[in-house]
C-alpha positions in Angstrom: -2.3 22.4 6.0 -4.8 22.9 3.2 -3.2 23.5 -0.3 -4.7 26.8 -1.2 -3.9 28.4 2.2 -0.2 27.4 1.7 -0.2 29.0 -1.8 -1.7 32.2 -0.4 0.8 32.2 2.5 3.7 31.8 0.1 2.4 34.6 -2.1 1.9 37.0 0.9 5.3 36.2 2.4 7.1 36.6 -1.0 9.0 33.4 -0.2 11.4 32.2 -2.9 12.1 28.7 -4.0 15.5 29.0 -2.5 14.2 29.6 1.0 15.2 26.4 3.0 12.8 27.2 5.8 9.7 27.4 3.6 10.6 24.2 1.8 11.1 22.4 5.0 7.8 23.5 6.3 5.8 22.9 3.2 7.4 19.5 2.5 6.2 18.3 5.9 2.6 18.3 4.5 3.1 16.8 1.1 4.8 14.0 -0.6 8.1 15.3 -2.1 6.8 14.8 -5.7 3.6 16.6 -4.9 5.5 19.4 -3.2 7.8 19.8 -6.2 5.0 19.9 -8.8 2.2 21.4 -6.7 1.7 24.3 -9.1 1.5 22.1 -12.2 -0.9 19.7 -10.5 -3.2 22.5 -9.5 -3.4 23.6 -13.1 -3.8 20.1 -14.5 -7.0 19.5 -12.5 -8.0 15.8 -12.4 -7.2 13.1 -14.9 -7.5 9.3 -15.3 -4.3 7.4 -14.6 -3.3 3.7 -14.4 -1.6 3.2 -11.1 -0.6 0.5 -8.6 -2.5 1.4 -5.4 -1.2 0.4 -2.0 -2.7 0.4 1.5 -0.7 -0.4 4.6 -2.1 -0.8 8.1 -0.8 -2.0 11.5 -2.9 -5.0 12.5 -4.1 -5.1 16.1 -2.8 -1.6 16.9 -6.1 -0.6 18.4 -6.0 -3.7 20.6 -2.5 -2.7 21.7 -3.8 0.7 22.7 -6.7 -0.9 24.6 -4.2 -3.1 26.4 -2.0 -0.2 27.4 -5.1 1.8 28.6 -5.9 -1.0 31.0 -2.3 -0.9 32.2 -2.6 2.9 32.8 -5.0 2.3 35.6 -2.4 0.2 37.4 0.6 2.5 36.7 -0.8 6.0 36.9 2.7 7.6 37.2 3.9 6.2 33.9 0.7 6.4 31.9 1.9 9.2 29.7 5.4 7.9 29.2 4.4 4.4 28.1 2.2 5.9 25.4 5.1 8.0 24.2 6.7 4.8 23.1 3.8 4.1 20.7 4.3 7.6 19.4 7.9 6.9 18.7 7.0 3.6 17.1 4.6 5.3 14.7 7.2 8.0 14.0 9.8 5.4 13.0 7.2 3.6 10.9 6.1 6.7 9.1 9.7 7.8 8.5 10.6 4.4 7.1 7.5 4.2 4.9 8.2 7.7 3.5 11.8 6.7 2.7 10.8 3.3 1.1 8.0 4.8 -1.0 10.2 7.7 -2.2 13.1 5.3 -3.0 10.7 3.3 -5.3 9.3 6.3 -7.0 5.9 6.1 -5.3 3.7 8.9 -4.0 2.7 8.9 -0.3 -0.8 10.3 -0.4 -1.6 10.4 3.3 -1.3 8.8 6.7 -4.7 7.4 7.9 -4.3 6.8 11.6 -1.8 3.9 11.7 -2.5 3.3 8.0 -0.8 4.6 4.8 -2.2 5.2 1.4 0.2 5.4 -1.5 0.4 4.7 -5.2 3.1 3.9 -7.8 3.3 4.6 -11.5 2.5 8.3 -11.9 6.2 9.3 -12.1 7.4 6.5 -14.4 7.3 6.7 -18.2 7.6 2.9 -18.6 4.9 1.2 -16.6 6.6 -2.3 -16.7 9.1 -1.2 -14.1 6.4 0.0 -11.8 5.4 -3.5 -10.7 8.8 -4.3 -9.4 9.2 -1.0 -7.6 5.8 -1.4 -5.8 6.5 -5.0 -4.9 10.0 -4.2 -3.6 8.5 -1.4 -1.5 6.0 -3.7 0.1 8.5 -6.4 0.9 11.1 -3.9 2.2 8.7 -2.1 4.5 7.4 -5.5 5.8 10.9 -6.5 6.8 11.9 -3.2 8.3 8.6 -2.9 10.3 9.6 -6.1 12.1 12.8 -4.4 13.2 11.0 -1.3 14.3 8.5 -3.3 16.3 11.2 -5.3 18.0 13.1 -2.2 18.9 10.1 -0.6 20.7 8.9 -3.8 22.3 12.3 -4.2 23.8 12.1 -0.6 25.2 8.7 -1.3 26.7 10.2 -4.4 28.4 13.4 -2.8 29.6 12.2 0.7 30.5 8.6 0.0 31.6 9.0 -3.7 32.7 6.1 -4.6 30.5 5.7 -7.1 27.6 2.5 -6.6 25.6 0.4 -9.7 24.9 -0.9 -8.1 21.8 1.3 -8.8 18.8 1.1 -6.1 16.1 2.1 -6.6 12.5 2.2 -4.6 9.3 -0.3 -5.8 6.7 -0.6 -4.5 3.1 -2.9 -4.6 0.1 -2.0 -3.9 -3.6 -4.1 -3.5 -6.7 -3.6 -2.2 -10.2 -6.3 -0.1 -11.8 -7.6 3.2 -13.2 -7.9 6.1 -10.7 -9.0 9.7 -11.0 -5.9 11.6 -9.7 -5.3 15.3 -9.3 -6.3 18.5 -7.6 -9.7 18.3 -5.9 -11.0 21.7 -4.8 -13.8 23.1 -2.7 -14.2 26.6 -1.1 -13.3 25.2 2.3 -10.8 22.5 1.6 -8.7 21.1 -1.3 -6.3 18.3 -1.8 -4.3 16.3 -4.3 -5.2 12.7 -4.2 -6.5 9.6 -6.1 -10.1 8.3 -5.9 -12.2 5.7 -7.7 -13.6 2.2 -7.5 -10.2 0.6 -7.8 -9.0 2.6 -4.7 -12.1 1.4 -2.8 -11.4 -2.2 -3.8 -7.8 -2.0 -2.6 -9.0 -0.7 0.7 -11.3 -3.8 1.0 -8.3 -6.0 0.2 -6.4 -4.4 3.1 -9.3 -5.2 5.4 -9.0 -8.9 4.2 -5.3 -9.1 4.9 -4.3 -10.7 8.1 -1.3 -10.2 10.4 1.7 -9.4 8.1 0.3 -10.5 4.8 0.8 -8.6 1.6 -2.4 -9.3 -0.4 -2.5 -8.5 -4.1 -5.5 -8.6 -6.5 -5.9 -11.0 -9.3 -5.4 -8.2 -11.8 -2.0 -7.3 -10.3 -1.0 -10.9 -10.1 -1.9 -11.4 -13.8 0.2 -8.3 -14.6 3.2 -9.7 -12.7 2.9 -13.0 -14.7 3.3 -11.0 -18.0 6.6 -9.4 -16.9 9.7 -10.8 -18.5 12.0 -12.5 -15.9 9.4 -11.9 -13.1 11.0 -13.0 -9.8 8.1 -12.4 -7.4 6.4 -15.4 -5.8 2.7 -15.3 -5.0 0.2 -17.8 -3.5 -3.4 -18.1 -4.5 -5.9 -17.7 -1.6 -9.6 -18.6 -1.8 -11.9 -16.1 0.0 -14.3 -18.0 2.3 -18.0 -17.1 2.4 -17.7 -15.5 5.8 -14.8 -13.2 4.6 -16.3 -12.0 1.4 -15.3 -8.4 0.5 -18.1 -5.9 1.1 -19.4 -4.6 -2.3 -17.1 -7.0 -4.1 -18.7 -10.3 -3.1 -18.1 -11.7 -6.6 -14.3 -11.8 -6.0 -13.5 -15.4 -5.0 -9.7 -15.3 -5.1 -6.8 -13.1 -4.1 -3.1 -13.6 -3.9 -0.4 -13.3 -1.2 3.0 -11.9 -2.2 5.4 -14.3 -0.5 8.8 -12.9 -1.6 11.3 -13.1 -4.4 13.0 -16.0 -6.0 16.8 -16.1 -5.6 17.2 -17.0 -9.2 15.3 -15.8 -12.3 13.2 -18.6 -13.7 12.7 -19.0 -17.4 
């Protein structure tokens, strides 16, 4: 629900902060941090902030839907039920992403279809710790999505006697940069979000990522290298001419986040 309408509703209903029902309803539409500080954020307007921007997307999810649509024609009686399983998969994925992002002090901006837009750093006073939190979130969600996928693929096989040929994965892109974050208002709609060239660039990186890759920008990789006792391993990837990033054709290299070293290297 649009922000101003919620505020007007709260005012008319004279709902207090201790009302559990109103908190439950409102928190369904906003990140927990946004919900808690919504009044302050509205007053602050928009400001420039340095954040780690993250996009997630389920690769080949549209292809899986297309595959199941073709199956529908053969199994008309179960057409609705089999699509419910994709709904449950997305529900588990959204819930786990929400948990992981909150655990690492990030802000979940929005769900975009089967994609997620989030950022880290707004809530932290010391930015050095933000890198680790964002990386840990990406690695943990990658691991847990595999479990979520396996769970629902097994259900499709056992309950519907069907094993999809399309293999979905969770891909991710991460970038560090300056964003314009805050309360954006118009007479018909308003929202609290982050925008800017660095957000657009990170979105392009997500489009470049393949299968279950976690792609990070050169800027973020350089920032990781400067952290004392950095334990994250990355691999340099050259962008071929046929995969150049739209609008950012000058970018020749990106990095893939592989994982963490077991021991801290000096």
